[in-house]
C-alpha positions as CSV (number, residue, x, y, z in Angstrom):
1,X,24.1,113.1,158.9
2,X,24.5,114.2,155.3
3,X,22.0,112.6,152.9
4,X,25.0,111.7,150.7
5,X,26.0,109.1,153.3
6,X,22.6,107.5,153.9
7,X,20.6,105.3,151.6
8,X,17.0,104.1,152.5
9,X,16.4,100.6,151.4
10,X,13.1,98.6,151.2
11,X,11.4,95.7,149.6
12,X,14.0,93.3,148.1
13,X,16.7,93.9,150.7
14,X,14.2,93.8,153.5
15,X,12.8,90.5,152.2
16,X,16.3,89.0,151.8
17,X,17.2,90.0,155.4
18,X,13.8,89.0,156.7
19,X,13.4,92.4,158.3
20,X,10.2,93.9,159.7
21,X,8.4,96.4,157.4
22,X,10.1,99.5,158.6
23,X,12.7,101.9,157.2
24,X,16.2,100.5,157.1
25,X,19.3,102.6,156.7
26,X,22.9,101.8,155.7
27,X,25.8,104.1,156.1
28,X,29.1,104.5,154.4
29,X,30.5,106.9,157.0
30,X,31.7,106.4,160.5
31,X,29.1,108.8,161.9
32,X,27.0,107.3,164.8
33,X,23.4,106.7,163.7
34,X,20.3,106.5,165.9
35,X,19.0,103.0,165.2
36,X,17.0,99.9,166.5
37,X,19.4,97.0,166.0
38,X,22.4,96.2,163.8
39,X,22.3,93.5,161.1
40,X,25.2,92.9,158.9
41,X,25.3,91.3,155.4
42,X,27.7,91.3,152.5
43,X,30.0,93.7,154.4
44,X,27.3,96.3,154.8
45,X,25.8,97.3,158.2
46,X,22.0,97.6,158.2
47,X,20.6,99.5,161.1
48,X,17.1,99.8,162.6
49,X,16.0,101.2,166.1
50,X,16.9,103.7,168.8
51,X,20.5,103.2,169.9
52,X,23.5,105.2,168.9
53,X,26.0,102.9,167.1
54,X,29.2,103.5,165.3
55,X,29.8,101.2,162.3
56,X,32.6,98.7,162.5
57,X,35.1,100.1,160.0
58,X,38.9,100.7,160.1
59,X,40.0,103.6,162.3
60,X,41.0,105.9,159.5
61,X,42.2,109.5,160.3
62,X,42.7,108.6,163.9
63,X,44.1,112.0,164.9
64,X,40.8,113.7,163.8
65,X,38.4,111.2,165.5
66,X,36.3,112.1,168.5
67,X,36.9,110.4,171.8
68,X,33.5,108.6,171.5
69,X,34.5,107.2,168.1
70,X,37.8,105.9,169.5
71,X,36.0,104.4,172.5
72,X,33.5,102.6,170.2
73,X,36.4,101.2,168.1
74,X,38.1,99.9,171.2
75,X,34.8,98.4,172.4
76,X,34.4,96.6,169.1
77,X,37.9,95.3,169.2
78,X,37.3,93.9,172.7
79,X,34.0,92.4,171.6
80,X,35.7,90.6,168.8
81,X,37.9,88.9,171.4
82,X,35.1,88.3,173.9
83,X,33.3,86.3,171.3
84,X,36.0,83.6,171.8
85,X,36.3,83.2,168.0
86,X,38.7,84.5,165.5
87,X,36.0,85.4,163.0
88,X,36.2,89.2,163.3
89,X,40.0,89.6,163.8
90,X,40.5,90.6,160.1
91,X,38.4,93.7,160.8
92,X,41.3,95.0,162.9
93,X,44.4,93.2,161.8
94,X,45.9,92.7,158.3
95,X,48.8,90.7,156.8
96,X,51.4,93.2,158.0
97,X,50.1,93.7,161.6
98,X,52.7,93.1,164.4
99,X,51.4,91.6,167.6
100,X,53.0,91.3,171.0
101,X,51.2,89.5,173.8
102,X,52.6,89.4,177.4
103,X,56.1,87.7,177.3
104,X,55.5,85.9,174.0
105,X,57.5,86.5,170.9
106,X,56.2,88.9,168.3
107,X,53.7,87.5,165.8
108,X,53.2,88.9,162.3
109,X,49.9,89.0,160.3
110,X,46.2,88.3,161.0
111,X,46.6,84.6,160.1
112,X,49.2,84.0,162.7
113,X,47.4,86.1,165.3
114,X,44.2,84.0,164.7
115,X,46.3,80.8,165.0
116,X,47.7,82.1,168.3
117,X,44.3,82.8,169.9
118,X,42.5,79.7,168.6
119,X,43.8,77.3,171.3
120,X,43.5,79.9,174.0
121,X,39.8,80.6,173.3
122,X,39.1,76.9,173.6
123,X,40.3,77.0,177.3
124,X,37.7,79.6,178.2
125,X,33.9,79.6,178.9
126,X,33.8,83.4,178.7
127,X,35.9,86.5,178.5
128,X,34.8,90.1,179.1
129,X,36.9,93.3,178.6
130,X,36.1,96.6,180.3
131,X,37.7,99.9,179.3
132,X,39.2,101.7,182.3
133,X,40.8,104.6,180.5
134,X,42.5,105.5,177.2
135,X,44.3,108.3,175.5
136,X,45.3,109.1,171.9
137,X,48.5,110.7,170.7
138,X,48.7,111.1,166.9
139,X,48.3,107.6,165.5
140,X,48.7,105.7,168.8
141,X,46.1,104.6,171.4
142,X,47.1,103.9,175.0
143,X,44.5,101.7,176.7
144,X,44.0,100.6,180.3
145,X,41.5,97.8,180.8
146,X,40.3,94.9,182.9
147,X,39.6,91.4,181.6
148,X,37.3,88.9,183.4
149,X,37.7,85.2,182.5
150,X,35.8,82.0,183.3
151,X,37.6,78.8,182.5
152,X,35.9,76.2,180.4
153,X,34.6,73.3,182.4
154,X,34.9,75.2,185.7
155,X,31.9,73.9,187.7
156,X,32.4,76.8,190.2
157,X,32.4,79.3,187.3
158,X,34.9,81.3,189.2
159,X,35.7,84.7,187.6
160,X,39.3,85.6,187.3
161,X,39.7,89.3,186.8
162,X,43.1,90.9,185.9
163,X,44.3,94.3,184.8
164,X,45.7,94.9,181.3
165,X,47.2,97.6,179.2
166,X,47.7,97.9,175.5
167,X,49.4,100.2,173.0
168,X,48.0,100.3,169.5
169,X,49.7,101.9,166.5
170,X,47.2,102.5,163.7
171,X,48.2,102.6,160.0
172,X,47.9,106.0,158.4
173,X,47.3,106.0,154.6
174,X,47.6,103.3,152.0
175,X,45.6,100.1,151.5
176,X,45.6,99.2,155.2
177,X,44.7,102.7,156.4
178,X,43.0,102.5,159.8
179,X,44.1,98.9,160.5
180,X,46.3,97.9,163.4
181,X,50.0,98.3,162.5
182,X,51.3,97.2,165.8
183,X,49.8,96.3,169.2
184,X,51.5,95.4,172.4
185,X,49.4,93.8,175.1
186,X,50.7,93.9,178.7
187,X,49.1,91.6,181.3
188,X,49.9,88.7,183.6
189,X,47.7,85.7,182.6
190,X,49.3,83.3,185.1
191,X,46.2,83.3,187.4
192,X,44.0,82.3,184.5
193,X,46.3,79.5,183.4
194,X,46.6,78.4,187.0
195,X,42.8,78.0,187.1
196,X,42.9,76.1,183.8
197,X,45.4,73.6,185.4
198,X,43.3,73.3,188.5
199,X,40.1,72.6,186.6
200,X,41.9,70.0,184.5
201,X,43.3,68.3,187.6
202,X,39.8,68.1,189.2
203,X,38.5,66.5,186.0
204,X,41.2,63.9,186.1
205,X,40.5,63.2,189.8
206,X,36.9,62.3,189.1
């Protein structure tokens, strides 16, 4: 990595972050860095340790990115959903993003997308995405994945696993460069919602 992209920070920042007395690096590039752990503050990613991480930044210049960089971006996108919160959605969506989910009507903008997912996340105890395969053509990502769900309140903790596919169009240029312009998610969540209904019925029967 070029020294121009890495700054070594000590003392005040380490004290503020309550970090151990070791070198800390922050990067303003998308280049993977060998590190210990990732700590984020004030929009800057601070890294220490021995793993290779790619910083969570918009996917600018998609057509020039390596397959590993695209894989890492997809994994970060999935992790944001798996958290069952809407906190990190604005790292991927912006006010002009178009969102299609299963057979639902199109939704516009990060605020509406967050509002859509909020009630759904409350129905779940956990959600986990796995990448099966993906491909990139110009500014479009084609993704095949699996999603495993556990419904909130399910005493059996039964895992419902379904296949899914998604197509992402990524913004090229302008203020929203690297953000999601449009995403279509194809899946059949009926088994998940059936489990939600079953768990609710069991609760009422008690």
